N, CA, C and O atoms as a DFTB+ gen file, in Angstrom:
764 C
 N C O
     1  1      88.618      91.702     101.401
     2  2      89.773      91.000     100.860
     3  2      89.361      89.709     100.178
     4  3      89.884      89.380      99.114
     5  1      88.424      88.964     100.778
     6  2      88.008      87.695     100.217
     7  2      87.345      87.866      98.856
     8  3      87.572      87.059      97.954
     9  1      86.514      88.921      98.693
    10  2      85.851      89.124      97.409
    11  2      86.853      89.479      96.316
    12  3      86.682      89.064      95.170
    13  1      87.899      90.242      96.651
    14  2      88.910      90.556      95.643
    15  2      89.712      89.315      95.286
    16  3      90.137      89.166      94.141
    17  1      89.928      88.426      96.242
    18  2      90.614      87.168      95.967
    19  2      89.764      86.289      95.047
    20  3      90.287      85.651      94.134
    21  1      88.452      86.260      95.293
    22  2      87.558      85.499      94.427
    23  2      87.536      86.080      93.019
    24  3      87.566      85.337      92.038
    25  1      87.483      87.403      92.917
    26  2      87.505      88.054      91.610
    27  2      88.799      87.727      90.880
    28  3      88.784      87.460      89.679
    29  1      89.914      87.747      91.594
    30  2      91.212      87.406      91.002
    31  2      91.179      85.990      90.425
    32  3      91.656      85.762      89.313
    33  1      90.621      85.048      91.169
    34  2      90.540      83.663      90.693
    35  2      89.602      83.538      89.495
    36  3      89.890      82.799      88.554
    37  1      88.487      84.254      89.529
    38  2      87.535      84.206      88.413
    39  2      88.167      84.786      87.146
    40  3      88.055      84.205      86.067
    41  1      88.830      85.933      87.284
    42  2      89.507      86.527      86.128
    43  2      90.637      85.632      85.630
    44  3      90.845      85.499      84.424
    45  1      91.361      85.021      86.557
    46  2      92.424      84.088      86.168
    47  2      91.864      82.923      85.374
    48  3      92.432      82.533      84.354
    49  1      90.752      82.366      85.836
    50  2      90.114      81.252      85.122
    51  2      89.620      81.701      83.748
    52  3      89.728      80.955      82.775
    53  1      89.078      82.919      83.669
    54  2      88.601      83.435      82.379
    55  2      89.761      83.581      81.390
    56  3      89.632      83.210      80.223
    57  1      90.893      84.122      81.855
    58  2      92.061      84.246      80.979
    59  2      92.612      82.875      80.578
    60  3      93.038      82.686      79.439
    61  1      92.605      81.922      81.510
    62  2      93.083      80.573      81.191
    63  2      92.196      79.950      80.112
    64  3      92.704      79.355      79.161
    65  1      90.890      80.080      80.251
    66  2      89.964      79.535      79.244
    67  2      90.119      80.244      77.905
    68  3      90.067      79.606      76.853
    69  1      90.308      81.569      77.941
    70  2      90.512      82.317      76.696
    71  2      91.790      81.870      75.996
    72  3      91.827      81.789      74.769
    73  1      92.828      81.581      76.759
    74  2      94.087      81.106      76.178
    75  2      93.899      79.744      75.534
    76  3      94.371      79.510      74.422
    77  1      93.216      78.852      76.222
    78  2      92.959      77.514      75.670
    79  2      92.112      77.616      74.404
    80  3      92.374      76.924      73.420
    81  1      91.099      78.477      74.431
    82  2      90.249      78.666      73.249
    83  2      91.059      79.217      72.077
    84  3      90.877      78.785      70.939
    85  1      91.956      80.173      72.352
    86  2      92.790      80.738      71.299
    87  2      93.701      79.676      70.687
    88  3      93.846      79.604      69.467
    89  1      94.310      78.859      71.534
    90  2      95.191      77.799      71.033
    91  2      94.395      76.806      70.201
    92  3      94.834      76.410      69.121
    93  1      93.237      76.402      70.689
    94  2      92.396      75.445      69.955
    95  2      91.978      76.028      68.607
    96  3      91.998      75.329      67.593
    97  1      91.601      77.299      68.595
    98  2      91.204      77.939      67.346
    99  2      92.387      78.014      66.385
   100  3      92.245      77.733      65.195
   101  1      93.546      78.392      66.899
   102  2      94.728      78.550      66.047
   103  2      95.131      77.236      65.398
   104  3      95.459      77.206      64.212
   105  1      95.110      76.154      66.162
   106  2      95.547      74.888      65.561
   107  2      94.464      74.249      64.696
   108  3      94.747      73.325      63.933
   109  1      93.225      74.733      64.809
   110  2      92.163      74.179      63.971
   111  2      91.900      75.039      62.737
   112  3      91.157      74.625      61.847
   113  1      92.488      76.213      62.673
   114  2      92.267      77.117      61.545
   115  2      93.596      77.465      60.891
   116  3      94.332      78.329      61.366
   117  1      93.883      76.787      59.812
   118  2      95.137      77.045      59.103
   119  2      95.187      78.487      58.591
   120  3      96.255      79.098      58.577
   121  1      94.050      79.030      58.175
   122  2      94.009      80.407      57.674
   123  2      94.391      81.394      58.787
   124  3      95.167      82.322      58.556
   125  1      93.844      81.189      59.997
   126  2      94.188      82.066      61.113
   127  2      95.662      81.926      61.460
   128  3      96.346      82.921      61.702
   129  1      96.151      80.686      61.484
   130  2      97.551      80.458      61.826
   131  2      98.475      81.147      60.828
   132  3      99.477      81.743      61.223
   133  1      98.147      81.071      59.539
   134  2      98.966      81.742      58.518
   135  2      98.915      83.258      58.704
   136  3      99.936      83.936      58.593
   137  1      97.724      83.785      58.988
   138  2      97.576      85.230      59.229
   139  2      98.437      85.650      60.424
   140  3      99.143      86.656      60.361
   141  1      98.377      84.880      61.506
   142  2      99.147      85.198      62.712
   143  2     100.648      85.096      62.437
   144  3     101.418      85.941      62.894
   145  1     101.065      84.076      61.701
   146  2     102.489      83.908      61.430
   147  2     103.030      84.980      60.497
   148  3     104.212      85.319      60.569
   149  1     102.188      85.518      59.622
   150  2     102.642      86.646      58.789
   151  2     103.024      87.824      59.671
   152  3     104.013      88.506      59.403
   153  1     102.252      88.067      60.713
   154  2     102.544      89.160      61.630
   155  2     103.674      88.799      62.590
   156  3     104.407      89.673      63.052
   157  1     103.809      87.516      62.884
   158  2     104.872      87.058      63.779
   159  2     106.244      87.190      63.118
   160  3     107.269      87.070      63.789
   161  1     106.267      87.434      61.809
   162  2     107.541      87.690      61.139
   163  2     108.142      89.016      61.585
   164  3     109.337      89.251      61.403
   165  1     107.322      89.879      62.165
   166  2     107.806      91.135      62.712
   167  2     108.606      90.803      63.975
   168  3     108.069      90.254      64.937
   169  1     109.883      91.140      63.954
   170  2     110.760      90.745      65.060
   171  2     110.368      91.372      66.397
   172  3     110.797      90.892      67.447
   173  1     109.561      92.435      66.377
   174  2     109.085      92.992      67.646
   175  2     108.302      91.939      68.421
   176  3     108.358      91.900      69.650
   177  1     107.574      91.087      67.706
   178  2     106.814      90.043      68.408
   179  2     107.741      88.992      69.013
   180  3     107.365      88.316      69.970
   181  1     108.932      88.849      68.474
   182  2     109.898      87.903      69.029
   183  2     110.479      88.436      70.332
   184  3     110.757      87.670      71.255
   185  1     110.660      89.751      70.403
   186  2     111.271      90.346      71.590
   187  2     110.257      90.632      72.692
   188  3     110.618      90.671      73.868
   189  1     109.004      90.830      72.328
   190  2     107.991      91.103      73.349
   191  2     107.732      89.851      74.177
   192  3     107.348      89.948      75.342
   193  1     107.933      88.699      73.597
   194  2     107.638      87.449      74.294
   195  2     108.530      87.235      75.513
   196  3     108.001      86.985      76.596
   197  1     109.854      87.320      75.395
   198  2     110.646      87.175      76.629
   199  2     110.406      88.313      77.616
   200  3     110.504      88.117      78.827
   201  1     110.091      89.504      77.102
   202  2     109.794      90.619      78.011
   203  2     108.537      90.358      78.831
   204  3     108.397      90.875      79.939
   205  1     107.623      89.559      78.288
   206  2     106.395      89.255      79.025
   207  2     106.671      88.425      80.276
   208  3     105.808      88.299      81.145
   209  1     107.862      87.865      80.363
   210  2     108.208      87.117      81.575
   211  2     108.308      88.033      82.794
   212  3     108.127      87.583      83.925
   213  1     108.591      89.297      82.570
   214  2     108.707      90.222      83.706
   215  2     107.357      90.377      84.412
   216  3     107.289      90.152      85.621
   217  1     106.272      90.753      83.705
   218  2     104.993      90.824      84.433
   219  2     104.518      89.455      84.909
   220  3     103.887      89.353      85.961
   221  1     104.811      88.409      84.152
   222  2     104.439      87.061      84.567
   223  2     105.053      86.749      85.935
   224  3     104.367      86.288      86.848
   225  1     106.350      87.009      86.057
   226  2     107.042      86.738      87.322
   227  2     106.550      87.662      88.429
   228  3     106.404      87.232      89.574
   229  1     106.297      88.912      88.104
   230  2     105.788      89.853      89.096
   231  2     104.445      89.373      89.649
   232  3     104.241      89.354      90.863
   233  1     103.536      88.988      88.759
   234  2     102.221      88.552      89.216
   235  2     102.288      87.223      89.966
   236  3     101.494      86.986      90.877
   237  1     103.228      86.356      89.591
   238  2     103.393      85.120      90.357
   239  2     103.894      85.450      91.763
   240  3     103.433      84.870      92.747
   241  1     104.832      86.377      91.848
   242  2     105.347      86.810      93.156
   243  2     104.220      87.412      93.994
   244  3     104.140      87.167      95.198
   245  1     103.355      88.196      93.359
   246  2     102.244      88.839      94.058
   247  2     101.056      87.894      94.265
   248  3     100.049      88.267      94.867
   249  1     101.190      86.680      93.761
   250  2     100.164      85.637      93.898
   251  2      98.827      86.064      93.303
   252  3      97.777      85.933      93.932
   253  1      98.888      86.572      92.091
   254  2      97.695      87.013      91.369
   255  2      97.399      86.055      90.220
   256  3      98.132      86.001      89.233
   257  1      96.322      85.309      90.364
   258  2      95.895      84.387      89.304
   259  2      95.574      85.151      88.023
   260  3      95.987      84.755      86.933
   261  1      94.832      86.251      88.165
   262  2      94.452      87.048      86.998
   263  2      95.696      87.611      86.304
   264  3      95.772      87.617      85.075
   265  1      96.655      88.075      87.078
   266  2      97.877      88.609      86.495
   267  2      98.674      87.558      85.753
   268  3      99.146      87.802      84.643
   269  1      98.830      86.381      86.359
   270  2      99.595      85.296      85.730
   271  2      98.915      84.857      84.434
   272  3      99.547      84.831      83.377
   273  1      97.631      84.512      84.514
   274  2      96.947      83.995      83.323
   275  2      96.651      85.094      82.310
   276  3      96.582      84.822      81.111
   277  1      96.473      86.341      82.776
   278  2      96.328      87.454      81.840
   279  2      97.600      87.663      81.042
   280  3      97.548      87.939      79.843
   281  1      98.742      87.533      81.701
   282  2     100.022      87.663      81.013
   283  2     100.216      86.535      80.001
   284  3     100.724      86.770      78.905
   285  1      99.819      85.321      80.355
   286  2      99.922      84.198      79.415
   287  2      99.049      84.471      78.187
   288  3      99.470      84.232      77.055
   289  1      97.829      84.975      78.417
   290  2      96.950      85.297      77.292
   291  2      97.590      86.356      76.395
   292  3      97.573      86.226      75.171
   293  1      98.155      87.405      77.002
   294  2      98.827      88.435      76.211
   295  2     100.044      87.867      75.484
   296  3     100.319      88.244      74.345
   297  1     100.763      86.971      76.131
   298  2     101.903      86.311      75.499
   299  2     101.457      85.553      74.248
   300  3     102.110      85.618      73.207
   301  1     100.345      84.839      74.362
   302  2      99.851      84.061      73.221
   303  2      99.389      84.951      72.073
   304  3      99.548      84.591      70.907
   305  1      98.821      86.105      72.394
   306  2      98.338      86.992      71.340
   307  2      99.440      87.891      70.781
   308  3      99.264      88.496      69.723
   309  1     100.564      87.985      71.474
   310  2     101.621      88.918      71.070
   311  2     102.198      88.609      69.703
   312  3     102.798      89.481      69.074
   313  1     102.026      87.384      69.235
   314  2     102.591      87.056      67.927
   315  2     101.897      87.807      66.794
   316  3     102.450      87.909      65.699
   317  1     100.703      88.332      67.034
   318  2     100.032      89.067      65.956
   319  2      99.647      90.497      66.345
   320  3      98.737      91.073      65.751
   321  1     100.319      91.061      67.318
   322  2     100.091      92.466      67.692
   323  2     100.627      93.438      66.650
   324  3     100.050      94.506      66.440
   325  1     101.707      93.081      66.010
   326  2     102.426      94.005      65.146
   327  2     102.090      93.736      63.678
   328  3     101.719      92.619      63.317
   329  1     102.222      94.767      62.831
   330  2     101.898      94.572      61.413
   331  2     102.915      93.653      60.727
   332  3     104.046      93.485      61.182
   333  1     102.478      93.085      59.649
   334  2     103.366      92.255      58.840
   335  2     104.516      93.130      58.342
   336  3     104.279      94.209      57.799
   337  1     105.752      92.681      58.519
   338  2     106.886      93.506      58.089
   339  2     107.018      93.516      56.561
   340  3     106.581      92.594      55.872
   341  1     107.628      94.577      56.065
   342  2     107.834      94.672      54.621
   343  2     108.912      93.709      54.148
   344  3     108.839      93.187      53.035
   345  1     109.909      93.475      54.988
   346  2     110.952      92.511      54.629
   347  2     111.262      91.641      55.843
   348  3     111.149      92.073      56.990
   349  1     111.651      90.417      55.559
   350  2     111.952      89.438      56.604
   351  2     113.281      88.789      56.263
   352  3     113.539      88.451      55.108
   353  1     114.128      88.617      57.279
   354  2     115.405      87.952      57.018
   355  2     115.134      86.508      56.604
   356  3     114.183      85.891      57.086
   357  1     115.959      85.971      55.719
   358  2     115.754      84.585      55.286
   359  2     115.772      83.586      56.452
   360  3     115.016      82.614      56.451
   361  1     116.642      83.833      57.453
   362  2     116.697      82.927      58.607
   363  2     115.400      82.968      59.398
   364  3     114.881      81.923      59.792
   365  1     114.872      84.162      59.633
   366  2     113.619      84.278      60.384
   367  2     112.478      83.636      59.621
   368  3     111.653      82.936      60.207
   369  1     112.423      83.870      58.306
   370  2     111.354      83.267      57.494
   371  2     111.442      81.744      57.523
   372  3     110.426      81.060      57.643
   373  1     112.655      81.218      57.414
   374  2     112.839      79.766      57.448
   375  2     112.452      79.197      58.809
   376  3     111.816      78.147      58.892
   377  1     112.838      79.896      59.874
   378  2     112.515      79.423      61.219
   379  2     111.009      79.414      61.441
   380  3     110.465      78.435      61.953
   381  1     110.331      80.492      61.062
   382  2     108.880      80.551      61.254
   383  2     108.143      79.540      60.386
   384  3     107.124      78.989      60.803
   385  1     108.654      79.294      59.179
   386  2     108.029      78.272      58.336
   387  2     108.147      76.900      58.998
   388  3     107.215      76.097      58.949
   389  1     109.306      76.639      59.620
   390  2     109.475      75.379      60.336
   391  2     108.479      75.297      61.490
   392  3     107.862      74.254      61.704
   393  1     108.320      76.388      62.233
   394  2     107.377      76.371      63.352
   395  2     105.949      76.122      62.876
   396  3     105.208      75.360      63.498
   397  1     105.561      76.764      61.769
   398  2     104.209      76.570      61.263
   399  2     104.034      75.144      60.758
   400  3     103.009      74.517      61.028
   401  1     105.013      74.624      60.034
   402  2     104.940      73.230      59.582
   403  2     104.848      72.288      60.782
   404  3     104.120      71.296      60.752
   405  1     105.583      72.609      61.817
   406  2     105.577      71.801      63.042
   407  2     104.172      71.779      63.650
   408  3     103.663      70.722      64.023
   409  1     103.559      72.955      63.744
   410  2     102.220      73.041      64.334
   411  2     101.160      72.358      63.475
   412  3     100.223      71.756      64.000
   413  1     101.307      72.450      62.164
   414  2     100.296      71.891      61.273
   415  2     100.525      70.414      60.953
   416  3      99.659      69.761      60.371
   417  1     101.682      69.893      61.331
   418  2     101.994      68.492      61.047
   419  2     101.294      67.529      61.998
   420  3     100.470      67.928      62.820
   421  1     101.639      66.267      61.867
   422  2     101.097      65.241      62.769
   423  2     101.568      65.500      64.194
   424  3     102.598      66.135      64.423
   425  1     100.791      64.993      65.144
   426  2     101.103      65.181      66.558
   427  2     101.240      63.825      67.253
   428  3     100.351      63.421      68.003
   429  1     102.360      63.116      67.005
   430  2     102.587      61.874      67.758
   431  2     102.848      62.191      69.229
   432  3     103.045      63.351      69.591
   433  1     102.849      61.190      70.052
   434  2     102.956      61.380      71.501
   435  2     104.231      62.130      71.896
   436  3     104.200      62.941      72.821
   437  1     105.339      61.876      71.220
   438  2     106.584      62.573      71.539
   439  2     106.470      64.076      71.321
   440  3     106.996      64.866      72.105
   441  1     105.784      64.464      70.256
   442  2     105.591      65.880      69.960
   443  2     104.652      66.517      70.983
   444  3     104.864      67.658      71.393
   445  1     103.634      65.799      71.390
   446  2     102.709      66.306      72.412
   447  2     103.461      66.528      73.722
   448  3     103.300      67.559      74.375
   449  1     104.284      65.549      74.098
   450  2     105.050      65.672      75.346
   451  2     106.037      66.832      75.282
   452  3     106.226      67.547      76.266
   453  1     106.663      67.018      74.127
   454  2     107.581      68.140      73.962
   455  2     106.835      69.463      74.083
   456  3     107.317      70.390      74.734
   457  1     105.672      69.557      73.466
   458  2     104.873      70.787      73.525
   459  2     104.411      71.074      74.954
   460  3     104.270      72.235      75.339
   461  1     104.180      70.039      75.728
   462  2     103.743      70.230      77.113
   463  2     104.831      70.838      77.993
   464  3     104.542      71.331      79.084
   465  1     106.074      70.807      77.530
   466  2     107.156      71.431      78.297
   467  2     106.931      72.931      78.482
   468  3     107.365      73.508      79.480
   469  1     106.254      73.561      77.521
   470  2     106.032      75.010      77.615
   471  2     105.118      75.348      78.786
   472  3     105.523      76.113      79.660
   473  1     103.884      74.801      78.839
   474  2     103.046      75.150      79.998
   475  2     103.603      74.608      81.313
   476  3     103.420      75.227      82.360
   477  1     104.278      73.465      81.271
   478  2     104.868      72.931      82.497
   479  2     105.981      73.838      83.013
   480  3     106.100      74.050      84.220
   481  1     106.795      74.374      82.105
   482  2     107.871      75.289      82.506
   483  2     107.298      76.578      83.080
   484  3     107.764      77.067      84.109
   485  1     106.283      77.128      82.412
   486  2     105.658      78.347      82.924
   487  2     104.988      78.082      84.270
   488  3     105.049      78.916      85.174
   489  1     104.350      76.924      84.401
   490  2     103.734      76.566      85.676
   491  2     104.762      76.436      86.783
   492  3     104.545      76.904      87.900
   493  1     105.889      75.797      86.470
   494  2     106.958      75.650      87.465
   495  2     107.534      77.009      87.845
   496  3     107.849      77.250      89.010
   497  1     107.672      77.899      86.860
   498  2     108.181      79.241      87.136
   499  2     107.215      80.006      88.046
   500  3     107.633      80.628      89.023
   501  1     105.930      79.954      87.717
   502  2     104.931      80.632      88.558
   503  2     104.949      80.055      89.971
   504  3     104.890      80.801      90.949
   505  1     105.028      78.742      90.080
   506  2     105.051      78.092      91.398
   507  2     106.275      78.524      92.204
   508  3     106.174      78.824      93.394
   509  1     107.436      78.550      91.538
   510  2     108.676      78.927      92.228
   511  2     108.576      80.335      92.803
   512  3     108.961      80.569      93.949
   513  1     108.063      81.268      92.012
   514  2     107.986      82.649      92.501
   515  2     106.814      82.836      93.455
   516  3     106.880      83.676      94.353
   517  1     105.752      82.075      93.278
   518  2     104.620      82.106      94.212
   519  2     105.112      81.715      95.604
   520  3     104.688      82.269      96.618
   521  1     106.034      80.727      95.615
   522  2     106.602      80.235      96.872
   523  2     107.862      81.002      97.282
   524  3     108.519      80.649      98.261
   525  1     108.189      82.047      96.531
   526  2     109.330      82.924      96.829
   527  2     110.675      82.201      96.708
   528  3     111.624      82.532      97.419
   529  1     110.758      81.217      95.809
   530  2     111.998      80.504      95.575
   531  2     112.722      81.161      94.398
   532  3     112.576      80.743      93.249
   533  1     113.495      82.186      94.702
   534  2     114.156      82.990      93.680
   535  2     115.092      82.168      92.806
   536  3     115.053      82.288      91.582
   537  1     115.923      81.341      93.406
   538  2     116.928      80.618      92.627
   539  2     116.293      79.622      91.680
   540  3     116.773      79.440      90.562
   541  1     115.230      78.978      92.104
   542  2     114.525      78.075      91.202
   543  2     113.911      78.879      90.044
   544  3     113.969      78.457      88.889
   545  1     113.329      80.026      90.365
   546  2     112.750      80.877      89.328
   547  2     113.778      81.352      88.327
   548  3     113.548      81.297      87.119
   549  1     114.922      81.823      88.828
   550  2     115.983      82.279      87.935
   551  2     116.502      81.147      87.055
   552  3     116.726      81.322      85.857
   553  1     116.683      80.006      87.662
   554  2     117.147      78.848      86.896
   555  2     116.157      78.463      85.809
   556  3     116.554      78.110      84.699
   557  1     114.881      78.530      86.123
   558  2     113.860      78.200      85.130
   559  2     113.828      79.203      83.982
   560  3     113.730      78.802      82.822
   561  1     113.907      80.496      84.281
   562  2     113.903      81.500      83.210
   563  2     115.106      81.306      82.299
   564  3     114.967      81.259      81.077
   565  1     116.283      81.193      82.897
   566  2     117.489      81.002      82.086
   567  2     117.418      79.677      81.330
   568  3     117.766      79.614      80.151
   569  1     116.973      78.634      81.997
   570  2     116.855      77.324      81.352
   571  2     115.871      77.329      80.198
   572  3     116.135      76.736      79.152
   573  1     114.733      77.997      80.381
   574  2     113.738      78.065      79.309
   575  2     114.322      78.766      78.084
   576  3     114.108      78.327      76.954
   577  1     115.059      79.855      78.306
   578  2     115.658      80.591      77.197
   579  2     116.709      79.737      76.488
   580  3     116.748      79.682      75.259
   581  1     117.546      79.083      77.260
   582  2     118.618      78.268      76.671
   583  2     118.049      77.065      75.926
   584  3     118.508      76.744      74.829
   585  1     117.063      76.404      76.504
   586  2     116.446      75.251      75.833
   587  2     115.788      75.685      74.529
   588  3     115.871      74.972      73.529
   589  1     115.130      76.856      74.526
   590  2     114.525      77.375      73.295
   591  2     115.600      77.571      72.235
   592  3     115.398      77.211      71.075
   593  1     116.737      78.135      72.619
   594  2     117.829      78.336      71.672
   595  2     118.383      77.035      71.134
   596  3     118.607      76.901      69.931
   597  1     118.607      76.071      72.019
   598  2     119.131      74.766      71.597
   599  2     118.131      74.047      70.696
   600  3     118.502      73.501      69.657
   601  1     116.852      74.050      71.103
   602  2     115.815      73.405      70.295
   603  2     115.752      74.043      68.911
   604  3     115.637      73.345      67.904
   605  1     115.829      75.376      68.865
   606  2     115.763      76.085      67.588
   607  2     116.906      75.674      66.675
   608  3     116.703      75.470      65.478
   609  1     118.098      75.552      67.225
   610  2     119.249      75.130      66.413
   611  2     119.123      73.682      65.971
   612  3     119.436      73.348      64.828
   613  1     118.664      72.822      66.874
   614  2     118.543      71.406      66.533
   615  2     117.508      71.174      65.434
   616  3     117.707      70.337      64.554
   617  1     116.420      71.906      65.489
   618  2     115.323      71.664      64.552
   619  2     115.536      72.366      63.220
   620  3     115.178      71.822      62.175
   621  1     116.117      73.571      63.236
   622  2     116.233      74.324      61.990
   623  2     117.663      74.628      61.560
   624  3     117.872      75.272      60.532
   625  1     118.639      74.177      62.323
   626  2     120.028      74.454      61.952
   627  2     120.332      75.938      61.977
   628  3     120.063      76.617      62.967
   629  1     120.897      76.442      60.884
   630  2     121.310      77.845      60.804
   631  2     120.167      78.820      61.077
   632  3     120.388      79.880      61.662
   633  1     118.965      78.480      60.666
   634  2     117.825      79.383      60.886
   635  2     117.565      79.584      62.377
   636  3     117.012      80.609      62.776
   637  1     117.957      78.619      63.198
   638  2     117.780      78.740      64.634
   639  2     118.559      79.889      65.233
   640  3     118.230      80.371      66.317
   641  1     119.597      80.331      64.529
   642  2     120.381      81.471      65.012
   643  2     119.548      82.745      65.068
   644  3     119.912      83.692      65.765
   645  1     118.436      82.777      64.343
   646  2     117.586      83.964      64.360
   647  2     116.946      84.175      65.728
   648  3     116.407      85.248      65.997
   649  1     116.999      83.165      66.593
   650  2     116.415      83.294      67.936
   651  2     117.441      83.760      68.972
   652  3     117.085      83.947      70.135
   653  1     118.685      83.948      68.585
   654  2     119.724      84.322      69.555
   655  2     119.382      85.588      70.332
   656  3     119.562      85.630      71.549
   657  1     118.891      86.618      69.648
   658  2     118.568      87.876      70.328
   659  2     117.497      87.689      71.391
   660  3     117.714      88.057      72.546
   661  1     116.338      87.123      71.030
   662  2     115.312      86.886      72.048
   663  2     115.769      85.938      73.162
   664  3     115.380      86.113      74.317
   665  1     116.586      84.943      72.828
   666  2     117.092      84.026      73.857
   667  2     118.007      84.779      74.819
   668  3     117.906      84.610      76.034
   669  1     118.900      85.610      74.278
   670  2     119.785      86.401      75.140
   671  2     118.965      87.341      76.025
   672  3     119.293      87.552      77.192
   673  1     117.905      87.898      75.460
   674  2     117.025      88.760      76.252
   675  2     116.388      87.963      77.393
   676  3     116.251      88.470      78.506
   677  1     116.000      86.722      77.117
   678  2     115.436      85.871      78.163
   679  2     116.406      85.643      79.307
   680  3     116.013      85.652      80.473
   681  1     117.671      85.438      78.976
   682  2     118.684      85.255      80.016
   683  2     118.878      86.557      80.794
   684  3     119.002      86.530      82.018
   685  1     118.906      87.690      80.100
   686  2     119.038      88.983      80.783
   687  2     117.839      89.264      81.680
   688  3     117.971      89.914      82.717
   689  1     116.686      88.781      81.285
   690  2     115.490      88.980      82.099
   691  2     115.638      88.271      83.441
   692  3     115.120      88.741      84.455
   693  1     116.343      87.143      83.449
   694  2     116.554      86.464      84.726
   695  2     117.346      87.360      85.679
   696  3     117.133      87.325      86.891
   697  1     118.251      88.153      85.133
   698  2     118.999      89.110      85.958
   699  2     118.049      90.199      86.473
   700  3     118.109      90.582      87.642
   701  1     117.175      90.692      85.592
   702  2     116.204      91.722      86.000
   703  2     115.269      91.180      87.076
   704  3     114.915      91.891      88.017
   705  1     114.875      89.925      86.933
   706  2     114.000      89.311      87.937
   707  2     114.716      89.232      89.278
   708  3     114.115      89.478      90.324
   709  1     115.995      88.888      89.246
   710  2     116.772      88.808      90.481
   711  2     116.756      90.160      91.208
   712  3     116.452      90.231      92.398
   713  1     117.086      91.231      90.471
   714  2     117.141      92.544      91.109
   715  2     115.755      93.033      91.526
   716  3     115.612      93.677      92.565
   717  1     114.737      92.731      90.724
   718  2     113.376      93.109      91.102
   719  2     112.919      92.379      92.348
   720  3     112.284      92.967      93.224
   721  1     113.240      91.107      92.426
   722  2     112.886      90.297      93.598
   723  2     113.584      90.839      94.841
   724  3     112.970      90.991      95.898
   725  1     114.861      91.125      94.699
   726  2     115.623      91.659      95.842
   727  2     115.036      92.982      96.319
   728  3     114.960      93.242      97.520
   729  1     114.623      93.811      95.371
   730  2     114.052      95.107      95.737
   731  2     112.713      94.930      96.465
   732  3     112.446      95.620      97.450
   733  1     111.875      94.010      95.983
   734  2     110.593      93.781      96.636
   735  2     110.790      93.213      98.043
   736  3     110.082      93.594      98.976
   737  1     111.742      92.312      98.189
   738  2     112.021      91.735      99.495
   739  2     112.581      92.790     100.444
   740  3     112.240      92.808     101.627
   741  1     113.433      93.661      99.932
   742  2     114.001      94.741     100.750
   743  2     112.886      95.683     101.199
   744  3     112.877      96.131     102.345
   745  1     111.945      95.986     100.300
   746  2     110.829      96.858     100.625
   747  2     109.936      96.259     101.708
   748  3     109.380      96.993     102.525
   749  1     109.793      94.936     101.723
   750  2     108.970      94.286     102.746
   751  2     109.626      94.370     104.119
   752  3     108.933      94.396     105.136
   753  1     110.963      94.412     104.156
   754  2     111.678      94.463     105.434
   755  2     111.803      95.876     105.979
   756  3     112.013      96.067     107.177
   757  1     111.673      96.873     105.096
   758  2     111.822      98.268     105.536
   759  2     110.666      98.657     106.457
   760  3     109.532      98.226     106.249
   761  1     110.955      99.475     107.479
   762  2     109.889      99.866     108.426
   763  2     108.833     100.747     107.813
   764  3     107.887     101.143     108.494
């Protein structure tokens, strides 16, 4: 058991480092970022992201470092899994252009602190489910989805409406997490 726990931690650390390396590469390579954002125009990549919260929450519940950080790595790469779409809605194109401009622009302290909300929220979510605090986890998932929607509207106005579907999916995922958690807890109590 101890060796599998060590392997889990080693794999978790490897995925965490790979994620950091990917982020560093993406923000230092405008060409890579443009290539990734061309593929991120495919709305499948928008919907796969909130769906990734399901395995993320499952692995946090199961206390798997490799599962949690592996899911984060897959989440980060999901923006370029799908081919560039032939057509893109004007709202989605405007929203993604804002996101790319945001990433490529200056990074004053306020922007850095705002960006840190993402890993802090995911960390809090993992911690809540690691500690079996369902209500905190559900609140965080729903809150993360709602804040993303509000931020999108505040920053891009009408183009922010293009995130409504993925945001609604994020809120629905909190319901799925609730039922999945209840089922796992029920299974632990069964003889």
